[in-house]
GUVEX-90369 format. One record per atom (N, C-alpha, C): residue number from 0; x, y, z. Coordinates in nm, 2 decimals. Layout:
REM GUVEX-90369
PT  seq      xx      yy      zz
PT  NUM       X       Y       Z
...
***
This chain:
REM GUVEX-90369
PT  seq      xx      yy      zz
PT    0    3.09   -6.07   -0.05
PT    0    3.08   -5.92    0.03
PT    0    3.06   -5.87    0.11
PT    1    3.19   -5.83    0.17
PT    1    3.21   -5.77    0.30
PT    1    3.15   -5.62    0.36
PT    2    3.07   -5.63    0.44
PT    2    3.02   -5.49    0.47
PT    2    3.03   -5.47    0.61
PT    3    3.16   -5.52    0.68
PT    3    3.21   -5.48    0.81
PT    3    3.31   -5.34    0.78
PT    4    3.33   -5.24    0.85
PT    4    3.38   -5.14    0.84
PT    4    3.55   -5.18    0.86
PT    5    3.64   -5.14    0.74
PT    5    3.78   -5.15    0.82
PT    5    3.81   -5.11    0.95
PT    6    3.92   -5.16    0.96
PT    6    3.98   -5.19    1.12
PT    6    4.08   -5.10    1.11
PT    7    4.16   -5.11    1.03
PT    7    4.31   -5.04    1.03
PT    7    4.32   -5.01    0.84
PT    8    4.45   -4.93    0.84
PT    8    4.50   -4.93    0.69
PT    8    4.47   -4.79    0.66
PT    9    4.55   -4.76    0.55
PT    9    4.54   -4.61    0.54
PT    9    4.43   -4.50    0.48
PT   10    4.36   -4.50    0.59
PT   10    4.20   -4.49    0.60
PT   10    4.17   -4.29    0.55
PT   11    4.09   -4.26    0.49
PT   11    4.11   -4.14    0.47
PT   11    3.92   -4.12    0.43
PT   12    3.85   -4.00    0.46
PT   12    3.71   -3.94    0.47
PT   12    3.74   -3.93    0.30
PT   13    3.66   -3.99    0.22
PT   13    3.65   -3.97    0.05
PT   13    3.55   -3.89    0.00
PT   14    3.47   -3.85    0.14
PT   14    3.40   -3.73    0.08
PT   14    3.47   -3.59    0.08
PT   15    3.56   -3.58    0.14
PT   15    3.66   -3.46    0.16
PT   15    3.71   -3.40    0.06
PT   16    3.68   -3.31   -0.03
PT   16    3.77   -3.28   -0.15
PT   16    3.91   -3.26   -0.14
PT   17    3.98   -3.24   -0.01
PT   17    4.14   -3.19    0.00
PT   17    4.22   -3.34   -0.03
PT   18    4.13   -3.42   -0.01
PT   18    4.22   -3.58   -0.03
PT   18    4.25   -3.58   -0.18
PT   19    4.16   -3.49   -0.25
PT   19    4.22   -3.54   -0.37
PT   19    4.29   -3.41   -0.46
PT   20    4.32   -3.35   -0.36
PT   20    4.44   -3.21   -0.43
PT   20    4.54   -3.24   -0.48
PT   21    4.62   -3.29   -0.36
PT   21    4.76   -3.33   -0.43
PT   21    4.80   -3.43   -0.53
PT   22    4.70   -3.54   -0.48
PT   22    4.66   -3.63   -0.63
PT   22    4.55   -3.76   -0.56
PT   23    4.51   -3.86   -0.66
PT   23    4.42   -3.93   -0.64
PT   23    4.50   -4.02   -0.52
PT   24    4.42   -4.06   -0.44
PT   24    4.48   -4.17   -0.33
PT   24    4.45   -4.29   -0.38
PT   25    4.54   -4.36   -0.42
PT   25    4.59   -4.47   -0.50
PT   25    4.60   -4.57   -0.40
PT   26    4.70   -4.51   -0.28
PT   26    4.76   -4.60   -0.18
PT   26    4.61   -4.69   -0.09
PT   27    4.53   -4.59   -0.08
PT   27    4.42   -4.60    0.01
PT   27    4.32   -4.70   -0.11
PT   28    4.30   -4.70   -0.25
PT   28    4.21   -4.79   -0.28
PT   28    4.28   -4.89   -0.31
PT   29    4.40   -4.89   -0.32
PT   29    4.48   -5.03   -0.34
PT   29    4.45   -5.14   -0.21
PT   30    4.46   -5.06   -0.07
PT   30    4.46   -5.11    0.04
PT   30    4.31   -5.19    0.04
PT   31    4.23   -5.07    0.04
PT   31    4.08   -5.12    0.04
PT   31    4.02   -5.22   -0.06
PT   32    4.08   -5.25   -0.18
PT   32    4.05   -5.36   -0.28
PT   32    4.14   -5.52   -0.23
PT   33    4.26   -5.49   -0.13
PT   33    4.32   -5.60   -0.08
PT   33    4.22   -5.64    0.06
PT   34    4.18   -5.54    0.12
PT   34    4.17   -5.59    0.28
PT   34    3.97   -5.54    0.28
PT   35    3.94   -5.49    0.23
PT   35    3.82   -5.46    0.27
PT   35    3.77   -5.35    0.16
PT   36    3.75   -5.45    0.04
PT   36    3.67   -5.42   -0.11
PT   36    3.51   -5.32   -0.08
PT   37    3.45   -5.34    0.00
PT   37    3.35   -5.29    0.02
PT   37    3.33   -5.21    0.14
PT   38    3.39   -5.10    0.13
PT   38    3.41   -5.05    0.27
PT   38    3.31   -4.89    0.29
PT   39    3.25   -4.88    0.43
PT   39    3.17   -4.77    0.50
PT   39    3.25   -4.65    0.47
PT   40    3.24   -4.53    0.42
PT   40    3.28   -4.47    0.43
PT   40    3.22   -4.32    0.54
PT   41    3.23   -4.30    0.68
PT   41    3.21   -4.25    0.76
PT   41    3.20   -4.12    0.71
PT   42    3.14   -4.02    0.73
PT   42    3.16   -3.83    0.71
PT   42    3.10   -3.76    0.77
PT   43    3.22   -3.66    0.81
PT   43    3.16   -3.56    0.91
PT   43    3.08   -3.48    0.81
PT   44    3.01   -3.48    0.70
PT   44    2.99   -3.41    0.57
PT   44    2.83   -3.42    0.54
PT   45    2.82   -3.58    0.57
PT   45    2.67   -3.63    0.53
PT   45    2.72   -3.74    0.60
PT   46    2.59   -3.83    0.56
PT   46    2.56   -3.95    0.63
PT   46    2.66   -4.07    0.60
PT   47    2.74   -4.04    0.51
PT   47    2.80   -4.11    0.47
PT   47    2.79   -4.22    0.37
PT   48    2.85   -4.31    0.31
PT   48    2.86   -4.36    0.19
PT   48    2.96   -4.55    0.16
PT   49    2.92   -4.60    0.04
PT   49    2.99   -4.75    0.04
PT   49    3.07   -4.71   -0.04
PT   50    3.13   -4.76   -0.02
PT   50    3.27   -4.74   -0.13
PT   50    3.33   -4.88   -0.19
PT   51    3.27   -4.90   -0.33
PT   51    3.32   -5.05   -0.33
PT   51    3.46   -5.04   -0.49
PT   52    3.55   -5.06   -0.44
PT   52    3.64   -5.10   -0.49
PT   52    3.72   -5.18   -0.60
PT   53    3.65   -5.28   -0.56
PT   53    3.71   -5.44   -0.66
PT   53    3.55   -5.40   -0.84
PT   54    3.69   -5.40   -0.93
PT   54    3.61   -5.43   -1.06
PT   54    3.51   -5.51   -1.02
PT   55    3.54   -5.60   -1.02
PT   55    3.42   -5.75   -1.00
PT   55    3.25   -5.71   -0.93
PT   56    3.31   -5.63   -0.85
PT   56    3.18   -5.59   -0.74
PT   56    3.16   -5.46   -0.80
PT   57    3.20   -5.38   -0.86
PT   57    3.13   -5.28   -0.92
PT   57    3.05   -5.30   -1.04
PT   58    3.12   -5.39   -1.14
PT   58    3.00   -5.46   -1.21
PT   58    2.86   -5.54   -1.18
PT   59    2.87   -5.60   -1.06
PT   59    2.75   -5.66   -0.98
PT   59    2.68   -5.55   -0.94
PT   60    2.75   -5.44   -0.87
PT   60    2.64   -5.35   -0.83
PT   60    2.56   -5.27   -0.98
PT   61    2.68   -5.24   -1.09
PT   61    2.62   -5.17   -1.20
PT   61    2.49   -5.24   -1.25
PT   62    2.50   -5.35   -1.22
PT   62    2.38   -5.47   -1.31
PT   62    2.25   -5.48   -1.20
PT   63    2.26   -5.43   -1.10
PT   63    2.17   -5.47   -1.01
PT   63    2.06   -5.34   -0.96
PT   64    2.02   -5.28   -1.04
PT   64    1.95   -5.16   -1.03
PT   64    1.82   -5.20   -0.92
PT   65    1.79   -5.31   -0.93
PT   65    1.69   -5.29   -0.79
PT   65    1.70   -5.27   -0.62
PT   66    1.88   -5.34   -0.62
PT   66    1.92   -5.32   -0.48
PT   66    2.01   -5.17   -0.47
PT   67    2.06   -5.16   -0.57
PT   67    2.16   -5.01   -0.58
PT   67    2.09   -4.93   -0.67
PT   68    1.97   -4.85   -0.65
PT   68    1.94   -4.76   -0.76
PT   68    1.97   -4.64   -0.74
PT   69    1.98   -4.55   -0.88
PT   69    2.06   -4.47   -0.84
PT   69    1.90   -4.35   -0.84
PT   70    1.82   -4.41   -0.90
PT   70    1.70   -4.31   -0.84
PT   70    1.63   -4.28   -0.70
PT   71    1.66   -4.37   -0.62
PT   71    1.63   -4.35   -0.49
PT   71    1.66   -4.23   -0.43
PT   72    1.80   -4.20   -0.44
PT   72    1.88   -4.08   -0.39
PT   72    1.96   -4.01   -0.45
PT   73    1.99   -4.06   -0.59
PT   73    2.06   -3.98   -0.70
PT   73    2.21   -4.04   -0.68
PT   74    2.29   -4.03   -0.78
PT   74    2.44   -4.08   -0.81
PT   74    2.51   -3.99   -0.74
PT   75    2.50   -3.82   -0.71
PT   75    2.55   -3.73   -0.68
PT   75    2.56   -3.72   -0.53
PT   76    2.69   -3.76   -0.46
PT   76    2.70   -3.78   -0.29
PT   76    2.63   -3.67   -0.23
PT   77    2.52   -3.60   -0.17
PT   77    2.48   -3.53   -0.10
PT   77    2.34   -3.54   -0.07
PT   78    2.35   -3.48    0.04
PT   78    2.24   -3.48    0.13
PT   78    2.10   -3.41    0.06
PT   79    2.00   -3.45   -0.04
PT   79    1.91   -3.36   -0.07
PT   79    1.78   -3.33    0.00
PT   80    1.75   -3.23    0.03
PT   80    1.61   -3.19    0.08
PT   80    1.48   -3.26   -0.02
PT   81    1.40   -3.29    0.00
PT   81    1.31   -3.36   -0.11
PT   81    1.30   -3.26   -0.19
PT   82    1.25   -3.16   -0.18
PT   82    1.25   -3.02   -0.29
PT   82    1.35   -3.05   -0.37
PT   83    1.46   -3.05   -0.32
PT   83    1.57   -3.03   -0.42
PT   83    1.54   -3.14   -0.51
PT   84    1.58   -3.24   -0.43
PT   84    1.59   -3.40   -0.51
PT   84    1.48   -3.40   -0.65
PT   85    1.38   -3.37   -0.62
PT   85    1.26   -3.38   -0.72
PT   85    1.33   -3.34   -0.85
PT   86    1.35   -3.22   -0.88
PT   86    1.41   -3.16   -1.02
PT   86    1.58   -3.27   -1.05
PT   87    1.61   -3.31   -0.94
PT   87    1.74   -3.40   -0.98
PT   87    1.72   -3.54   -1.05
PT   88    1.59   -3.60   -1.00
PT   88    1.54   -3.71   -1.05
PT   88    1.54   -3.71   -1.22
PT   89    1.52   -3.61   -1.29
PT   89    1.48   -3.59   -1.42
PT   89    1.62   -3.59   -1.49
PT   90    1.78   -3.56   -1.41
PT   90    1.88   -3.59   -1.45
PT   90    1.90   -3.73   -1.49
PT   91    2.01   -3.76   -1.64
PT   91    2.02   -3.88   -1.66
PT   91    2.11   -3.98   -1.60
PT   92    2.19   -3.93   -1.49
PT   92    2.28   -3.99   -1.42
PT   92    2.21   -4.05   -1.33
PT   93    2.08   -3.98   -1.27
PT   93    1.99   -4.01   -1.15
PT   93    1.86   -4.11   -1.20
PT   94    1.87   -4.18   -1.30
PT   94    1.78   -4.28   -1.37
PT   94    1.81   -4.42   -1.37
PT   95    1.72   -4.48   -1.33
PT   95    1.75   -4.61   -1.33
PT   95    1.69   -4.70   -1.48
PT   96    1.73   -4.81   -1.54
PT   96    1.64   -4.85   -1.65
PT   96    1.51   -4.90   -1.64
PT   97    1.45   -4.91   -1.71
PT   97    1.43   -4.84   -1.84
PT   97    1.45   -4.71   -1.88
PT   98    1.39   -4.63   -1.76
PT   98    1.42   -4.49   -1.84
PT   98    1.53   -4.44   -1.88
PT   99    1.62   -4.47   -1.78
PT   99    1.77   -4.43   -1.84
PT   99    1.83   -4.51   -1.97
PT  100    1.81   -4.61   -2.02
PT  100    1.81   -4.66   -2.14
PT  100    1.75   -4.59   -2.24
PT  101    1.63   -4.57   -2.24
PT  101    1.53   -4.51   -2.32
PT  101    1.65   -4.38   -2.33
PT  102    1.66   -4.29   -2.24
PT  102    1.70   -4.12   -2.27
PT  102    1.83   -4.13   -2.31
PT  103    1.93   -4.25   -2.28
PT  103    2.04   -4.27   -2.34
PT  103    2.06   -4.30   -2.48
PT  104    1.99   -4.36   -2.52
PT  104    1.97   -4.41   -2.66
PT  104    1.95   -4.28   -2.75
PT  105    1.89   -4.18   -2.72
PT  105    1.80   -4.06   -2.76
PT  105    1.93   -3.97   -2.78
PT  106    2.04   -3.98   -2.68
PT  106    2.16   -3.84   -2.66
PT  106    2.28   -3.93   -2.70
PT  107    2.28   -4.06   -2.69
PT  107    2.43   -4.10   -2.71
PT  107    2.51   -4.10   -2.86
PT  108    2.49   -4.04   -2.93
PT  108    2.53   -3.98   -3.09
PT  108    2.60   -3.87   -3.06
PT  109    2.53   -3.78   -2.98
PT  109    2.56   -3.64   -2.93
PT  109    2.71   -3.69   -2.87
PT  110    2.73   -3.79   -2.83
PT  110    2.85   -3.80   -2.76
PT  110    2.97   -3.87   -2.84
***
């Protein structure tokens, strides 16, 4: 996996909701998959985040909760104040296995 930021290409700030207004930025993701599949999205809105754009890499990340934990900072991109994040830890999306698995089994039939 590459961790170097992209130096060229159709770079956009994916934390900017306006990027998605007209349509999904397919060209940007296509370029990332081919040239920089693990890309650092610097952001003026927050501290930035990694964009993982290839299926194989996404699969690896989803299976490695020790390295890529949702429970640490949450799955929603936002700078949380510590007291704000405490209540967010209870949301299913912000939990890692085995806790996530336990609660997912309880609610899955409702979906």
